[in-house]
OpenMM code with the backbone's topology and positions (N, CA, C; nanometers):
from openmm import Vec3, app, unit

residues = "MET ALA ILE LEU SER LEU GLY GLY PHE ALA LEU VAL ALA GLY ILE ILE LEU ALA ILE ALA THR ARG ALA PHE HIS ILE GLU GLY ASP PRO ILE ALA ASP LYS ILE GLU ASP MET LEU PRO GLN THR GLN CYS GLY GLN CYS GLY TYR PRO GLY CYS ARG PRO TYR ALA GLU ALA VAL ALA SER GLU VAL ALA GLU ILE ASN ASN CYS VAL PRO GLY GLY GLU ARG THR MET ILE ALA ILE ALA ASP LEU MET GLY VAL GLU PRO LYS ALA ILE GLU ALA GLU GLU ALA ILE PRO MET ILE ALA PHE VAL ARG GLU ASP GLU CYS ILE GLY CYS THR LEU CYS ILE LYS ALA CYS PRO VAL ASP ALA ILE VAL GLY ALA PRO LYS GLN TYR HIS THR ILE ILE THR ASP HIS CYS THR GLY CYS THR LEU CYS ILE ASP PRO CYS PRO VAL ASP CYS ILE ASP MET LEU GLN LYS PRO GLU LEU ILE GLU HIS TRP SER TRP PRO LEU PRO ASP THR GLN ARG SER ARG ILE GLY HIS GLN ARG ARG GLU SER HIS GLN HIS VAL".split()
positions = [
    Vec3(0.3895, 2.7482, 3.6791),
    Vec3(0.2772, 2.8459, 3.5937),
    Vec3(0.2989, 2.8643, 3.4412),
    Vec3(0.4102, 2.8487, 3.4062),
    Vec3(0.4786, 2.8871, 3.2808),
    Vec3(0.4210, 2.7537, 3.1861),
    Vec3(0.4515, 2.6467, 3.2506),
    Vec3(0.4353, 2.5085, 3.1876),
    Vec3(0.2981, 2.4777, 3.2036),
    Vec3(0.1928, 2.5402, 3.3053),
    Vec3(0.0475, 2.5036, 3.2766),
    Vec3(0.0023, 2.5563, 3.1641),
    Vec3(0.0322, 2.7343, 3.1456),
    Vec3(-0.0193, 2.7847, 3.0443),
    Vec3(0.0264, 2.7608, 2.9225),
    Vec3(0.1534, 2.7252, 2.8767),
    Vec3(0.2206, 2.6380, 2.7875),
    Vec3(0.1213, 2.5418, 2.7165),
    Vec3(0.1043, 2.4342, 2.8294),
    Vec3(0.0171, 2.3113, 2.8153),
    Vec3(-0.1047, 2.3520, 2.7708),
    Vec3(-0.1833, 2.4174, 2.8539),
    Vec3(-0.3383, 2.4886, 2.8253),
    Vec3(-0.3383, 2.5744, 2.6753),
    Vec3(-0.2406, 2.6297, 2.6222),
    Vec3(-0.2676, 2.6952, 2.4998),
    Vec3(-0.2411, 2.5939, 2.4001),
    Vec3(-0.1367, 2.4854, 2.3969),
    Vec3(-0.1448, 2.3635, 2.3238),
    Vec3(-0.2292, 2.2891, 2.3179),
    Vec3(-0.3193, 2.2915, 2.4399),
    Vec3(-0.4252, 2.1785, 2.4284),
    Vec3(-0.5856, 2.2886, 2.3422),
    Vec3(-0.5739, 2.4049, 2.3694),
    Vec3(-0.6587, 2.4764, 2.2944),
    Vec3(-0.6051, 2.4707, 2.1689),
    Vec3(-0.4943, 2.4896, 2.1269),
    Vec3(-0.4536, 2.4901, 1.9655),
    Vec3(-0.5042, 2.3563, 1.9018),
    Vec3(-0.4785, 2.2525, 1.9872),
    Vec3(-0.4900, 2.1033, 1.9166),
    Vec3(-0.6279, 2.0618, 1.8952),
    Vec3(-0.7153, 2.1235, 2.0020),
    Vec3(-0.8605, 2.1464, 1.9872),
    Vec3(-0.9096, 2.2230, 1.8649),
    Vec3(-0.8648, 2.3284, 1.8329),
    Vec3(-0.9018, 2.4218, 1.7066),
    Vec3(-0.8510, 2.3369, 1.5705),
    Vec3(-0.7337, 2.2846, 1.5918),
    Vec3(-0.6922, 2.1876, 1.4772),
    Vec3(-0.7879, 2.0977, 1.4398),
    Vec3(-0.8136, 2.0229, 1.5320),
    Vec3(-0.8582, 1.9057, 1.5255),
    Vec3(-1.0362, 1.9264, 1.4396),
    Vec3(-1.1082, 2.0531, 1.5184),
    Vec3(-1.1969, 2.1040, 1.4519),
    Vec3(-1.2104, 2.1107, 1.3367),
    Vec3(-1.0906, 2.1887, 1.2957),
    Vec3(-1.0891, 2.2741, 1.1519),
    Vec3(-1.0540, 2.1490, 1.0291),
    Vec3(-0.9607, 2.0527, 1.1112),
    Vec3(-0.9501, 1.9393, 1.0108),
    Vec3(-1.0683, 1.8724, 0.9669),
    Vec3(-1.1769, 1.8368, 1.0903),
    Vec3(-1.2677, 1.7796, 1.0264),
    Vec3(-1.3900, 1.8536, 0.9590),
    Vec3(-1.3925, 1.9808, 1.0044),
    Vec3(-1.4964, 2.0898, 0.9082),
    Vec3(-1.4321, 2.1221, 0.7678),
    Vec3(-1.3224, 2.1162, 0.7506),
    Vec3(-1.2399, 2.1631, 0.6141),
    Vec3(-1.1833, 2.0381, 0.5176),
    Vec3(-1.2335, 1.8928, 0.5720),
    Vec3(-1.1685, 1.7893, 0.4960),
    Vec3(-1.2156, 1.7617, 0.3869),
    Vec3(-1.1208, 1.7469, 0.2852),
    Vec3(-1.1602, 1.7275, 0.1344),
    Vec3(-1.1693, 1.6055, 0.0815),
    Vec3(-1.2362, 1.5267, 0.0400),
    Vec3(-1.2282, 1.3897, 0.0069),
    Vec3(-1.1437, 1.3899, -0.1202),
    Vec3(-1.0570, 1.2758, -0.1534),
    Vec3(-1.0149, 1.2697, -0.2493),
    Vec3(-1.0602, 1.2173, -0.3938),
    Vec3(-1.0328, 1.2193, -0.4937),
    Vec3(-1.0881, 1.1413, -0.5995),
    Vec3(-1.0531, 1.0068, -0.5874),
    Vec3(-1.1544, 0.9041, -0.5899),
    Vec3(-1.1288, 0.7328, -0.5776),
    Vec3(-1.0753, 0.7035, -0.6908),
    Vec3(-1.1144, 0.7651, -0.8219),
    Vec3(-1.0805, 0.7251, -0.9267),
    Vec3(-0.9062, 0.7611, -0.9518),
    Vec3(-0.8918, 0.8924, -0.9337),
    Vec3(-0.7541, 0.9170, -0.9439),
    Vec3(-0.6448, 0.8471, -0.8332),
    Vec3(-0.7132, 0.7814, -0.7511),
    Vec3(-0.6231, 0.7164, -0.6266),
    Vec3(-0.6201, 0.5660, -0.6916),
    Vec3(-0.7141, 0.5242, -0.7656),
    Vec3(-0.6899, 0.4009, -0.8410),
    Vec3(-0.6117, 0.3906, -0.9503),
    Vec3(-0.5941, 0.5204, -1.0225),
    Vec3(-0.5336, 0.5291, -1.1455),
    Vec3(-0.3711, 0.5647, -1.0847),
    Vec3(-0.3537, 0.5990, -0.9845),
    Vec3(-0.2438, 0.6495, -0.9389),
    Vec3(-0.1453, 0.5126, -0.8841),
    Vec3(-0.2614, 0.4201, -0.8025),
    Vec3(-0.2004, 0.2806, -0.7926),
    Vec3(-0.1511, 0.2319, -0.9050),
    Vec3(-0.2251, 0.2270, -1.0294),
    Vec3(-0.1520, 0.1538, -1.1306),
    Vec3(-0.0349, 0.2180, -1.1972),
    Vec3(-0.0320, 0.3581, -1.2024),
    Vec3(0.1341, 0.3982, -1.2444),
    Vec3(0.2369, 0.3764, -1.2062),
    Vec3(0.3601, 0.3251, -1.2498),
    Vec3(0.4530, 0.2961, -1.2288),
    Vec3(0.5512, 0.3660, -1.1036),
    Vec3(0.5039, 0.5165, -1.0833),
    Vec3(0.5452, 0.5727, -0.9877),
    Vec3(0.7107, 0.5983, -1.0172),
    Vec3(0.7360, 0.6095, -1.1141),
    Vec3(0.9002, 0.6851, -1.1634),
    Vec3(0.8805, 0.8407, -1.1356),
    Vec3(0.8009, 0.9280, -1.1221),
    Vec3(0.7923, 1.0687, -1.1595),
    Vec3(0.8821, 1.0952, -1.2384),
    Vec3(0.8770, 1.0468, -1.3430),
    Vec3(0.9778, 1.1008, -1.4596),
    Vec3(0.9303, 1.2323, -1.5560),
    Vec3(0.8031, 1.2530, -1.5444),
    Vec3(0.7636, 1.3526, -1.5946),
    Vec3(0.7263, 1.3384, -1.7543),
    Vec3(0.7600, 1.2148, -1.8249),
    Vec3(0.7517, 1.1695, -1.9660),
    Vec3(0.6048, 1.2023, -2.0181),
    Vec3(0.5245, 1.1950, -1.9197),
    Vec3(0.3793, 1.2109, -1.9783),
    Vec3(0.3319, 1.3753, -1.9867),
    Vec3(0.4425, 1.4804, -1.9380),
    Vec3(0.4011, 1.6131, -1.9428),
    Vec3(0.3315, 1.6557, -1.8071),
    Vec3(0.3483, 1.5895, -1.7209),
    Vec3(0.3141, 1.6195, -1.5701),
    Vec3(0.4203, 1.6123, -1.4773),
    Vec3(0.4246, 1.6972, -1.3353),
    Vec3(0.5437, 1.6781, -1.2971),
    Vec3(0.5696, 1.5279, -1.2104),
    Vec3(0.4837, 1.4370, -1.2036),
    Vec3(0.4667, 1.3247, -1.1502),
    Vec3(0.3552, 1.2378, -1.1620),
    Vec3(0.3210, 1.1414, -1.1052),
    Vec3(0.2234, 1.0489, -1.1134),
    Vec3(0.1017, 1.0767, -1.0621),
    Vec3(0.1011, 1.1463, -0.9741),
    Vec3(-0.0375, 1.1885, -0.9198),
    Vec3(-0.1203, 1.2999, -0.9793),
    Vec3(-0.0145, 1.3911, -1.0560),
    Vec3(-0.0947, 1.5168, -1.1231),
    Vec3(-0.1467, 1.4236, -1.2523),
    Vec3(-0.0556, 1.3522, -1.3204),
    Vec3(-0.1222, 1.2910, -1.4609),
    Vec3(-0.2694, 1.2074, -1.3805),
    Vec3(-0.2274, 1.1401, -1.2774),
    Vec3(-0.3510, 1.0337, -1.2175),
    Vec3(-0.4549, 1.1364, -1.2131),
    Vec3(-0.4739, 1.2751, -1.1873),
    Vec3(-0.5701, 1.3445, -1.1591),
    Vec3(-0.6126, 1.4031, -1.2901),
    Vec3(-0.5472, 1.4180, -1.3740),
    Vec3(-0.5761, 1.4882, -1.5139),
    Vec3(-0.6482, 1.3785, -1.6064),
    Vec3(-0.5843, 1.2451, -1.5690),
    Vec3(-0.6826, 1.1212, -1.6546),
    Vec3(-0.8171, 1.1196, -1.6070),
    Vec3(-0.8224, 1.1111, -1.4696),
    Vec3(-0.9556, 1.0731, -1.3961),
    Vec3(-1.0377, 1.2067, -1.4227),
    Vec3(-1.0044, 1.3300, -1.4449),
    Vec3(-1.0879, 1.4511, -1.4754),
    Vec3(-1.0916, 1.4986, -1.6294),
    Vec3(-1.0294, 1.3603, -1.7043),
    Vec3(-1.0420, 1.3665, -1.8412),
    Vec3(-0.9881, 1.4936, -1.8966),
    Vec3(-0.8969, 1.5465, -1.8418),
    Vec3(-0.8072, 1.6344, -1.8961),
    Vec3(-0.6844, 1.5841, -1.9953),
    Vec3(-0.6408, 1.4926, -1.9510),
    Vec3(-0.5146, 1.4287, -2.0216),
    Vec3(-0.5911, 1.2651, -2.0521),
    Vec3(-0.4705, 1.2341, -2.1826),
    Vec3(-0.5293, 1.1220, -2.2240),
    Vec3(-0.4614, 0.9758, -2.1741),
    Vec3(-0.5062, 0.8740, -2.1708),
    Vec3(-0.4875, 0.7502, -2.0896),
    Vec3(-0.3443, 0.6999, -2.1211),
    Vec3(-0.2963, 0.7225, -2.2606),
    Vec3(-0.2091, 0.6668, -2.3155),
    Vec3(-0.0490, 0.7536, -2.3221),
    Vec3(-0.0288, 0.8319, -2.2088),
    Vec3(0.0720, 0.9063, -2.2048),
    Vec3(0.2170, 0.8927, -2.1438),
    Vec3(0.1741, 0.7575, -2.0129),
    Vec3(0.2656, 0.7134, -1.9511),
    Vec3(0.3657, 0.6132, -2.0161),
    Vec3(0.4501, 0.6399, -2.0612),
    Vec3(0.5738, 0.5608, -2.1343),
    Vec3(0.6593, 0.4571, -2.0567),
    Vec3(0.6729, 0.4985, -1.9097),
    Vec3(0.7184, 0.3788, -1.8510),
    Vec3(0.6323, 0.2349, -1.8180),
    Vec3(0.4793, 0.3202, -1.8099),
    Vec3(0.3850, 0.2126, -1.7650),
    Vec3(0.3500, 0.1260, -1.9191),
    Vec3(0.3603, 0.1969, -2.0148),
    Vec3(0.3557, 0.1100, -2.1516),
    Vec3(0.1839, 0.0698, -2.1625),
    Vec3(0.1931, -0.0429, -2.2708),
    Vec3(0.0631, -0.0561, -2.3230),
    Vec3(-0.0241, -0.1246, -2.1876),
    Vec3(0.0356, -0.2076, -2.0899),
    Vec3(-0.0205, -0.2508, -1.9938),
    Vec3(-0.0716, -0.1718, -1.8935),
    Vec3(-0.0398, -0.0568, -1.8646),
    Vec3(-0.0831, 0.0226, -1.7744),
    Vec3(-0.2151, 0.1110, -1.8423),
    Vec3(-0.1764, 0.1253, -1.9675),
    Vec3(-0.2815, 0.1935, -2.0299),
    Vec3(-0.3960, 0.1189, -2.0544),
    Vec3(-0.4054, -0.0243, -2.0773),
    Vec3(-0.5174, -0.1047, -2.0987),
    Vec3(-0.5969, -0.0944, -1.9541),
    Vec3(-0.4982, -0.1092, -1.8239),
    Vec3(-0.5980, -0.1199, -1.7215),
    Vec3(-0.6532, 0.0122, -1.6647),
    Vec3(-0.5689, 0.1373, -1.7158),
    Vec3(-0.6618, 0.2645, -1.7061),
    Vec3(-0.7750, 0.2649, -1.7986),
    Vec3(-0.7576, 0.2200, -1.9241),
    Vec3(-0.8763, 0.2236, -1.9894),
    Vec3(-0.9819, 0.1233, -1.9506),
    Vec3(-0.9599, 0.0280, -1.8902),
    Vec3(-1.0655, -0.0701, -1.8150),
    Vec3(-1.1182, -0.0074, -1.7135),
    Vec3(-1.0611, 0.0689, -1.6258),
    Vec3(-1.1236, 0.1479, -1.4886),
    Vec3(-1.2014, 0.2381, -1.5741),
    Vec3(-1.1446, 0.3311, -1.6628),
    Vec3(-1.2667, 0.4242, -1.6821),
    Vec3(-1.3442, 0.4148, -1.7773),
    Vec3(-1.3561, 0.3208, -1.8238),
    Vec3(-1.4400, 0.2154, -1.9137),
    Vec3(-1.4593, 0.3083, -2.0325),
    Vec3(-1.2929, 0.3431, -2.1069),
    Vec3(-1.2895, 0.4026, -2.2508),
    Vec3(-1.2374, 0.3003, -2.3313),
    Vec3(-1.2146, 0.3348, -2.4688),
    Vec3(-1.1622, 0.2685, -2.5375),
    Vec3(-0.9938, 0.3006, -2.5324),
    Vec3(-0.9162, 0.1776, -2.5264),
    Vec3(-0.7862, 0.1511, -2.5308),
    Vec3(-0.7329, 0.2493, -2.6219),
    Vec3(-0.6149, 0.3300, -2.6392),
    Vec3(-0.5845, 0.4060, -2.7720),
    Vec3(-0.4205, 0.3571, -2.7441),
    Vec3(-0.3569, 0.3956, -2.8827),
    Vec3(-0.2384, 0.3677, -2.9025),
    Vec3(-0.1542, 0.4504, -2.8396),
    Vec3(-0.0602, 0.3768, -2.8055),
    Vec3(0.0695, 0.4554, -2.7033),
    Vec3(0.1561, 0.5513, -2.7850),
    Vec3(0.1453, 0.7170, -2.7805),
    Vec3(0.1960, 0.7920, -2.8343),
    Vec3(0.3726, 0.7766, -2.8617),
    Vec3(0.4128, 0.7253, -2.7852),
    Vec3(0.5742, 0.6984, -2.7947),
    Vec3(0.5975, 0.5387, -2.7919),
    Vec3(0.7003, 0.5117, -2.8665),
    Vec3(0.7354, 0.3582, -2.8501),
    Vec3(0.7334, 0.3070, -2.7368),
    Vec3(0.6870, 0.1708, -2.7197),
    Vec3(0.7374, 0.1349, -2.5934),
    Vec3(0.8801, 0.0896, -2.5799),
    Vec3(0.9288, 0.1478, -2.4937),
    Vec3(1.0959, 0.1061, -2.4659),
    Vec3(1.1251, 0.0033, -2.4261),
    Vec3(1.2473, -0.0491, -2.4397),
    Vec3(1.3004, -0.1433, -2.3826),
    Vec3(1.3185, -0.1454, -2.2006),
    Vec3(1.3031, -0.1879, -2.1024),
    Vec3(1.3404, -0.1444, -1.9785),
    Vec3(1.4965, -0.1427, -1.9672),
    Vec3(1.5042, -0.0130, -1.9035),
    Vec3(1.6250, 0.0225, -1.8842),
    Vec3(1.6781, 0.0638, -1.7435),
    Vec3(1.8170, 0.0325, -1.6966),
    Vec3(1.8475, 0.0871, -1.5584),
    Vec3(1.9941, 0.1656, -1.5883),
    Vec3(1.9852, 0.2565, -1.4780),
    Vec3(2.1299, 0.3295, -1.4569),
    Vec3(2.2303, 0.2589, -1.4322),
    Vec3(2.3419, 0.2993, -1.4867),
    Vec3(2.4620, 0.2544, -1.4658),
    Vec3(2.5606, 0.3511, -1.4279),
    Vec3(2.6557, 0.3819, -1.3290),
    Vec3(2.7302, 0.4720, -1.3023),
    Vec3(2.8812, 0.4202, -1.3214),
    Vec3(2.9641, 0.4609, -1.4092),
    Vec3(3.0720, 0.4160, -1.4420),
    Vec3(3.1496, 0.4946, -1.2918),
    Vec3(3.1998, 0.4033, -1.2022),
    Vec3(3.2440, 0.4587, -1.0575),
    Vec3(3.3739, 0.5027, -1.0961),
    Vec3(3.4521, 0.4614, -1.1998),
    Vec3(3.6113, 0.5376, -1.1692),
    Vec3(3.6051, 0.6418, -1.2657),
    Vec3(3.5029, 0.6937, -1.2951),
    Vec3(3.4779, 0.8565, -1.3568),
    Vec3(3.3756, 0.9135, -1.2705),
    Vec3(3.3408, 0.8683, -1.1897),
    Vec3(3.2075, 0.9731, -1.0852),
    Vec3(3.3260, 1.0684, -0.9746),
    Vec3(3.2743, 1.1709, -0.9915),
    Vec3(3.3481, 1.2784, -0.8573),
    Vec3(3.2656, 1.3011, -0.7621),
    Vec3(3.1686, 1.2456, -0.7250),
    Vec3(3.0599, 1.2226, -0.6161),
    Vec3(3.0275, 1.3752, -0.6089),
    Vec3(2.9705, 1.4240, -0.6923),
    Vec3(2.9157, 1.5780, -0.6679),
    Vec3(2.7678, 1.5694, -0.6103),
    Vec3(2.7355, 1.4625, -0.5888),
    Vec3(2.5705, 1.4377, -0.5492),
    Vec3(2.4427, 1.4797, -0.6325),
    Vec3(2.4714, 1.5518, -0.7426),
    Vec3(2.3433, 1.5956, -0.8239),
    Vec3(2.2521, 1.4722, -0.8879),
    Vec3(2.3348, 1.3842, -0.9323),
    Vec3(2.2426, 1.2574, -0.9296),
    Vec3(2.1454, 1.2179, -0.8682),
    Vec3(2.1904, 1.1959, -0.7370),
    Vec3(2.1246, 1.1748, -0.6140),
    Vec3(2.0040, 1.2686, -0.6244),
    Vec3(2.0274, 1.3585, -0.6055),
    Vec3(1.9292, 1.4750, -0.5806),
    Vec3(1.7968, 1.4794, -0.6924),
    Vec3(1.8674, 1.4357, -0.7972),
    Vec3(1.7634, 1.3980, -0.9545),
    Vec3(1.6942, 1.2732, -0.9385),
    Vec3(1.7393, 1.1795, -0.8778),
    Vec3(1.6728, 1.0600, -0.8584),
    Vec3(1.5261, 1.0370, -0.8022),
    Vec3(1.4241, 1.0481, -0.8537),
    Vec3(1.2961, 1.0290, -0.7990),
    Vec3(1.2615, 0.9287, -0.7127),
    Vec3(1.3341, 0.8296, -0.7206),
    Vec3(1.2986, 0.6878, -0.6300),
    Vec3(1.4112, 0.6334, -0.5400),
    Vec3(1.5063, 0.7460, -0.5282),
    Vec3(1.6173, 0.7150, -0.4266),
    Vec3(1.7103, 0.5995, -0.4394),
    Vec3(1.7465, 0.5527, -0.5755),
    Vec3(1.8037, 0.4372, -0.6416),
    Vec3(1.9379, 0.4598, -0.6542),
    Vec3(2.0000, 0.5900, -0.5955),
    Vec3(2.1453, 0.6454, -0.6078),
    Vec3(2.2016, 0.6369, -0.4881),
    Vec3(2.2982, 0.5774, -0.4566),
    Vec3(2.3669, 0.5840, -0.2934),
    Vec3(2.4963, 0.6332, -0.3722),
    Vec3(2.5491, 0.6997, -0.2467),
    Vec3(2.6895, 0.7474, -0.2355),
    Vec3(2.7157, 0.8796, -0.1174),
    Vec3(2.8193, 0.9324, -0.1470),
    Vec3(2.8339, 1.0213, -0.0393),
    Vec3(2.9008, 1.1307, -0.1013),
    Vec3(2.9198, 1.2499, -0.0493),
    Vec3(2.9941, 1.3597, -0.1326),
    Vec3(3.1224, 1.3194, -0.1676),
    Vec3(3.1771, 1.3337, -0.2869),
    Vec3(3.3395, 1.3246, -0.3035),
    Vec3(3.3400, 1.1968, -0.2998),
    Vec3(3.2753, 1.1061, -0.3078),
    Vec3(3.3001, 0.9356, -0.3006),
    Vec3(3.2119, 0.9158, -0.4305),
    Vec3(3.2725, 0.7950, -0.4772),
    Vec3(3.1658, 0.7248, -0.6052),
    Vec3(3.0480, 0.7105, -0.5627),
    Vec3(2.9429, 0.6948, -0.6686),
    Vec3(2.7804, 0.6519, -0.6432),
    Vec3(2.7789, 0.5538, -0.7050),
    Vec3(2.6743, 0.4600, -0.6846),
    Vec3(2.6221, 0.3654, -0.7533),
    Vec3(2.4769, 0.3231, -0.7625),
    Vec3(2.3996, 0.2580, -0.8377),
    Vec3(2.2748, 0.2657, -0.8695),
    Vec3(2.2219, 0.1051, -0.7629),
    Vec3(2.0812, 0.1159, -0.6988),
    Vec3(2.0513, 0.0056, -0.6681),
    Vec3(1.9469, -0.0329, -0.7899),
    Vec3(1.9880, -0.1417, -0.8630),
    Vec3(1.8990, -0.1608, -0.9672),
    Vec3(1.7573, -0.2198, -0.9393),
    Vec3(1.7641, -0.2891, -0.8225),
    Vec3(1.6011, -0.3391, -0.8020),
    Vec3(1.5032, -0.2004, -0.7704),
    Vec3(1.5802, -0.0432, -0.7664),
    Vec3(1.4747, 0.0610, -0.7345),
    Vec3(1.4815, 0.1373, -0.8621),
    Vec3(1.5804, 0.1200, -0.9450),
    Vec3(1.5608, 0.2278, -1.0656),
    Vec3(1.5044, 0.2089, -1.1548),
    Vec3(1.3843, 0.2742, -1.1674),
    Vec3(1.2805, 0.2714, -1.2883),
    Vec3(1.3336, 0.2627, -1.4281),
    Vec3(1.4813, 0.3500, -1.4649),
    Vec3(1.5084, 0.3551, -1.5920),
    Vec3(1.4471, 0.5184, -1.6400),
    Vec3(1.4332, 0.6212, -1.5726),
    Vec3(1.3652, 0.7384, -1.6021),
    Vec3(1.4467, 0.8451, -1.6622),
    Vec3(1.6097, 0.7988, -1.6835),
    Vec3(1.6846, 0.8979, -1.7008),
    Vec3(1.7268, 1.0271, -1.6618),
    Vec3(1.6205, 1.0686, -1.5442),
    Vec3(1.6486, 1.1948, -1.4968),
    Vec3(1.7757, 1.2130, -1.4110),
    Vec3(1.8589, 1.1097, -1.3926),
    Vec3(2.0088, 1.1406, -1.3663),
    Vec3(2.1121, 1.1693, -1.4546),
    Vec3(2.0448, 1.1314, -1.5517),
    Vec3(2.1715, 1.1662, -1.6766),
    Vec3(2.2015, 1.3312, -1.7131),
    Vec3(2.1005, 1.4209, -1.7023),
    Vec3(2.1632, 1.5221, -1.7434),
    Vec3(2.2155, 1.5943, -1.6381),
    Vec3(2.2041, 1.5758, -1.4985),
    Vec3(2.2902, 1.6542, -1.3917),
    Vec3(2.4125, 1.6290, -1.3764),
    Vec3(2.4787, 1.5345, -1.4513),
    Vec3(2.5660, 1.4626, -1.4267),
    Vec3(2.6995, 1.5370, -1.5168),
    Vec3(2.7744, 1.5967, -1.4241),
    Vec3(2.8577, 1.7122, -1.5084),
    Vec3(2.9914, 1.6505, -1.5770),
    Vec3(2.9942, 1.4820, -1.5568),
    Vec3(3.1350, 1.4435, -1.6293),
    Vec3(3.0706, 1.3300, -1.6901),
    Vec3(2.9325, 1.3084, -1.7240),
    Vec3(2.8806, 1.2167, -1.7989),
    Vec3(2.9543, 1.0872, -1.7895),
    Vec3(2.9031, 1.0328, -1.6552),
    Vec3(2.9312, 0.9112, -1.6158),
    Vec3(2.8205, 0.8114, -1.5873),
    Vec3(2.7201, 0.8405, -1.6317),
    Vec3(2.5985, 0.7506, -1.6217),
    Vec3(2.5470, 0.7183, -1.7310),
    Vec3(2.5374, 0.5564, -1.7895),
    Vec3(2.4786, 0.5050, -1.8796),
    Vec3(2.3740, 0.4625, -1.8555),
    Vec3(2.2514, 0.4203, -1.9638),
    Vec3(2.1602, 0.3267, -1.9282),
    Vec3(2.1765, 0.2167, -2.0143),
    Vec3(2.1553, 0.0977, -1.9392),
    Vec3(2.1745, -0.0156, -1.9826),
    Vec3(2.0621, -0.1218, -1.9847),
    Vec3(2.0211, -0.2108, -2.0740),
    Vec3(1.9124, -0.2722, -2.0776),
    Vec3(1.8856, -0.3536, -1.9403),
    Vec3(1.7744, -0.3430, -1.9227),
    Vec3(1.7696, -0.4108, -1.7819),
    Vec3(1.7694, -0.5798, -1.7978),
    Vec3(1.8369, -0.6413, -1.7453),
    Vec3(1.8290, -0.7965, -1.7685),
    Vec3(1.7077, -0.8734, -1.7315),
    Vec3(1.6650, -0.9569, -1.8041),
    Vec3(1.5534, -0.9910, -1.8050),
    Vec3(1.5189, -1.1480, -1.7056),
    Vec3(1.4887, -1.1422, -1.5948),
    Vec3(1.5116, -1.2345, -1.5234),
    Vec3(1.4060, -1.3646, -1.5319),
    Vec3(1.4514, -1.4833, -1.5184),
    Vec3(1.3379, -1.5970, -1.5344),
    Vec3(1.2022, -1.5500, -1.4683),
    Vec3(1.2034, -1.4851, -1.3612),
    Vec3(1.1041, -1.5190, -1.2544),
    Vec3(0.9970, -1.4052, -1.3245),
    Vec3(1.0307, -1.2855, -1.4078),
    Vec3(0.9304, -1.2045, -1.4317),
    Vec3(0.9338, -1.2057, -1.6098),
    Vec3(0.9742, -1.3175, -1.6812),
    Vec3(0.9820, -1.3416, -1.8180),
    Vec3(0.8102, -1.4282, -1.8298),
    Vec3(0.7692, -1.3844, -1.9543),
    Vec3(0.6628, -1.4371, -1.9602),
    Vec3(0.6644, -1.4458, -2.1269),
    Vec3(0.5744, -1.5465, -2.2134),
    Vec3(0.5866, -1.5698, -2.3370),
    Vec3(0.5022, -1.4524, -2.3968),
    Vec3(0.5491, -1.3687, -2.4871),
    Vec3(0.4752, -1.2629, -2.5500),
    Vec3(0.3893, -1.3100, -2.6530),
    Vec3(0.2471, -1.2548, -2.6398),
    Vec3(0.1362, -1.2909, -2.7272),
    Vec3(0.1742, -1.2464, -2.8547),
    Vec3(0.1221, -1.3267, -2.9603),
    Vec3(0.1356, -1.2733, -3.0995),
    Vec3(0.0220, -1.1542, -3.1044),
    Vec3(0.0524, -1.0697, -3.2359),
    Vec3(-0.0323, -0.9609, -3.2408),
    Vec3(-0.1778, -0.9684, -3.2782),
    Vec3(-0.2081, -1.1082, -3.3319),
    Vec3(-0.3450, -1.1074, -3.3265),
    Vec3(-0.4050, -1.1430, -3.2103),
    Vec3(-0.3600, -1.2385, -3.1322),
    Vec3(-0.4018, -1.2851, -2.9819),
    Vec3(-0.4239, -1.1540, -2.9053),
    Vec3(-0.3131, -1.0763, -2.8947),
    Vec3(-0.3344, -0.9419, -2.8202),
    Vec3(-0.4793, -0.8475, -2.8781),
    Vec3(-0.4824, -0.8369, -3.0189),
    Vec3(-0.5751, -0.7665, -3.0554),
    Vec3(-0.7190, -0.8303, -3.0071),
    Vec3(-0.7694, -0.9653, -3.0281),
    Vec3(-0.8270, -1.0335, -2.9942),
    Vec3(-0.8808, -1.0044, -2.8408),
    Vec3(-0.7704, -1.0171, -2.7369),
    Vec3(-0.8094, -1.0117, -2.5997),
    Vec3(-0.8546, -0.8703, -2.5754),
    Vec3(-0.7866, -0.7794, -2.6479),
    Vec3(-0.8530, -0.6409, -2.6451),
    Vec3(-0.9768, -0.6233, -2.6744),
    Vec3(-1.0307, -0.6763, -2.7843),
    Vec3(-1.1509, -0.6821, -2.8452),
    Vec3(-1.2671, -0.7418, -2.7714),
    Vec3(-1.2462, -0.8540, -2.6728),
    Vec3(-1.3254, -0.9304, -2.5858),
    Vec3(-1.3146, -0.8393, -2.4729),
    Vec3(-1.2202, -0.7617, -2.4469),
    Vec3(-1.2219, -0.6750, -2.3081),
    Vec3(-1.3305, -0.5575, -2.3228),
    Vec3(-1.3224, -0.4880, -2.4706),
    Vec3(-1.4231, -0.3859, -2.4971),
    Vec3(-1.5740, -0.4386, -2.4941),
    Vec3(-1.5825, -0.5692, -2.5441),
    Vec3(-1.7125, -0.6342, -2.5641),
    Vec3(-1.7831, -0.6372, -2.4048),
    Vec3(-1.6851, -0.6890, -2.3329),
    Vec3(-1.7397, -0.7076, -2.1946),
    Vec3(-1.7878, -0.6173, -2.1223),
    Vec3(-1.7204, -0.5103, -2.1311),
    Vec3(-1.7513, -0.3538, -2.0962),
    Vec3(-1.8816, -0.3079, -2.1331),
    Vec3(-1.9082, -0.3408, -2.2681),
    Vec3(-1.9695, -0.2737, -2.3195),
    Vec3(-2.1529, -0.3563, -2.2609),
    Vec3(-2.1225, -0.4533, -2.2318),
    Vec3(-2.2544, -0.5455, -2.1809),
    Vec3(-2.2668, -0.5178, -2.0329),
    Vec3(-2.1772, -0.4773, -1.9743),
    Vec3(-2.1830, -0.4430, -1.8249),
    Vec3(-2.2769, -0.3223, -1.8176),
] * unit.nanometer
topology = app.Topology()
chain = topology.addChain("A")
for resn in residues:
    res = topology.addResidue(resn, chain)
    for name in ("N", "CA", "C"):
        topology.addAtom(name, app.Element.getBySymbol(name[0]), res)
């Protein structure tokens, strides 16, 4: 009897939740979704927002500027400008060289504070054991440096692999491409 009454209650609660989900469903902003997909997902807060989703929502609602994502750099800013149909702007901060964190393992005390601070789970280790960085996952956001009580984390320049290297455009070529993109949006 108890199992039947508990099962009946669960069934009624499930039906009520299903109806409430359909009745109170809120569609997300498709522009914010597209902007969020363009962002690097470092959750570093350098844009002034606590993560990439709040920044994407602020850009989509035109509360925030399109040029505040430092890790995304110029490429991300131009992609967002193309999506929004606005003029690209100068990057607020200088585009930084890609960096990755490096733990000096002989100095690490295993406090796990850096693991808790890493937004992309790029740090592995156990309590009272040394930690290390998974370089393929590290975004260089520097959020792991401040919590470290023994200052054993360094930021090193990310090695440029031949698979990701491309010939840089001269400044005149880059500005001409930006001008062509703006003209194509005006004709559309």
